C-alpha positions, 0 to 999 in steps of 0.5 A, a space after each residue: 548486656 555489655 557494649 561489646 556484645 552489641 558492637 557490629 561486625 567489621 563487614 557491617 562497618 565497612 559496608 556503612 563507610 562504603 554507603 556513606 562515602 562520596 568517593 571510593 575508599 581504599 584499604 588504607 583509608 579504611 584502616 585509618 578511619 578505624 584507628 581514629 575511631 579507636 583513639 577517639 572512643 576507646 574501650 572495645 573500639 580499639 579492637 578494630 584499630 589494630 586490624 591490618 589491611 589484609 584483615 580489612 580486605 577479607 572483610 570486604 570480600 565477605 561483604 561482597 559475597 553476602 550482598 550478592 547472596 542477599 540480592 539487595 540491589 547493590 554490590 561492592 566494586 573495586 575501582 580506581 584503587 578503591 572500593 565503593 557500593 554500586 547498584 546492580 545494573 538492572 535497577 538503573 531505570 528505577 534509580 534514573 526516575 528517582 534521581 531525575 536523571 532522565 536518559 542515560 548518557 551514552 557515548 557515540 561510536 566515534 567518541 568511544 573510538 577516540 577514547 580507546 585510542 587515548 586509553 591504549 596510547 596515552 599520552 597521545 597527541 591530537 595528530 596521532 589520534 587523527 592519524 589513526 582515525 583519519 578524521 578530525 577529532 577537535 570537537 570529540 576531544 572537547 566533549 570528552 574533556 567536558 565529560 572529565 573522561 580525559 585530561 591534558 597530561 603535558 606537551 610533546 617534544 614534537 615541533 610546536 609542542 602539541 598537548 598530550 592527552 590521557 585518561 582520568 580517574 573518572 574514566 576508571 570509575 565509569 568503566 569499572 577499572 581498578 587501574 589501566 592494567 585491567 584494560 583488556 589486551 588486543 588478543 582479549 578484544 579479538 577473542 571477545 569480538 569472536 565470541 560475540 560474533 559466534 553468539 550472534 551467529 548462534 542466535 541467528 541460527 536459533 531464530 531461523 530454526 524456530 521460524 522453520 519449525 513454526 512453519 512446519 508445525 503450521 503445515 502439519 496442523 492442517 494435515 492433522 486436522 484434515 485427517 481427523 476430519 476424515 476419520 470423523 467423517 468415516 465414522 459418521 458414514 459408518 454410523 449412518 449405514 448401520 442405522 439405514 441398514 436396519 429398516 431398509 426393506 421396509 423403507 424400499 417397500 413403502 417407497 415402491 408403494 408410493 411410486 406406484 400411487 404417484 404413477 397412477 396419479 400422473 396417468 390420470 392427470 395426463 388423460 385429463 389434460 389430453 381431454 382438455 386439449 382435445 376440447 380446446 382444439 375442436 373449439 378452435 377449429 369451429 371458430 376458424 370454420 365460422 370465420 372462414 365462411 364469414 370471409 367468403 360471404 363478405 368477399 361476394 358482397 364486395 364483388 357485387 358492389 364493385 360491378 355496380 360502381 364500374 357500370 356507374 363509372 363508365 356512364 359518367 365517363 361517357 356523359 363527361 366526353 359528350 360535354 367536352 365535345 359540345 364545349 369545344 364545338 362552341 369555342 370553335 364557333 366563337 373564336 373561328 372568325 377572329 382567327 381569319 381576321 388575324 391571318 389576313 392582317 398578318 398577310 398584309 403586314 408581311 407584304 408591306 415589309 417586303 416592299 420596304 426592303 425592296 426600296 432600301 435595296 434600290 437606294 443603297 445601289 444608287 449611293 454606291 454608284 455615286 461614290 464610284 463616280 466621285 472616285 473616278 473623278 478624283 482619279 482623273 484630276 490626279 492624272 
């Protein structure tokens, strides 16, 4: 087996170079590597050294098609005037865990707006950016420069000579652009926005339709179940009627016989109850009559006893009245003399008081006469 037969194909060589390169490789760099390899190793390696850039570009394109068809998790991308291997976006979560990158870094909406203004209007000053956005962008520009997405490209001729900002090659690599001409135009952005809005409207309409259909199915399900249940009930009723119709006459006859026996038993029970009721009533009447007779005898005994008591009471009252009269006569005899003596002493006291009153009146008259005489004597002296 010769060495020529074991040499890899050009697309394999290019794939290995893209895999090992730390930065995107251009067609010129690939051709230079092939030429240097032929010069160093000679022999069959010189065959690849004579290849032109179109041959290398065709091999790169074929490599990209093979990788897509093989679905090996990587593909060839042309960015920033070069080519490199990128992993498929669907494999990103596993690679972030593998490389311990944590959460994917994302730009905020204000940062994206500022970056878009710089990309479409570069070189541009900070004042022009703020004039478009209407807010200050100092902090956002500083963050974008730290992420190496923008850089200072010069100074403006305006007064104060402010800094001019532009995008970097890392910006092209991060967004998968070959050069700035690959940026979508305003018309294309509007078309993309319109398509996105239409897709959102269609998705919303599909969601509403699905919800409506689900509601309809939910409403129809109980109706179908009720119809099925009704059909089953009807079949059960028919089967029951068929079964019951086989021996209906015998059943009716047996039922009538049972009813007659029950009727006779009920009549016998009623007669027995009536007899017991009559016996109870007769016993109650007898007890009532005996009680009435006892009450009458008791009332007669009470009347006789009350008459005897009344006579005894009247005799006692007469005895008490006689005793009271005798006590009153004795008291009168004892205290009668004392009362006469008291009356006589009272008469004597009243007479002595009358005499004293007469003496007092005479003394008063004499005093008044003396006073009148003195008054007359005084009047004569004054005259």
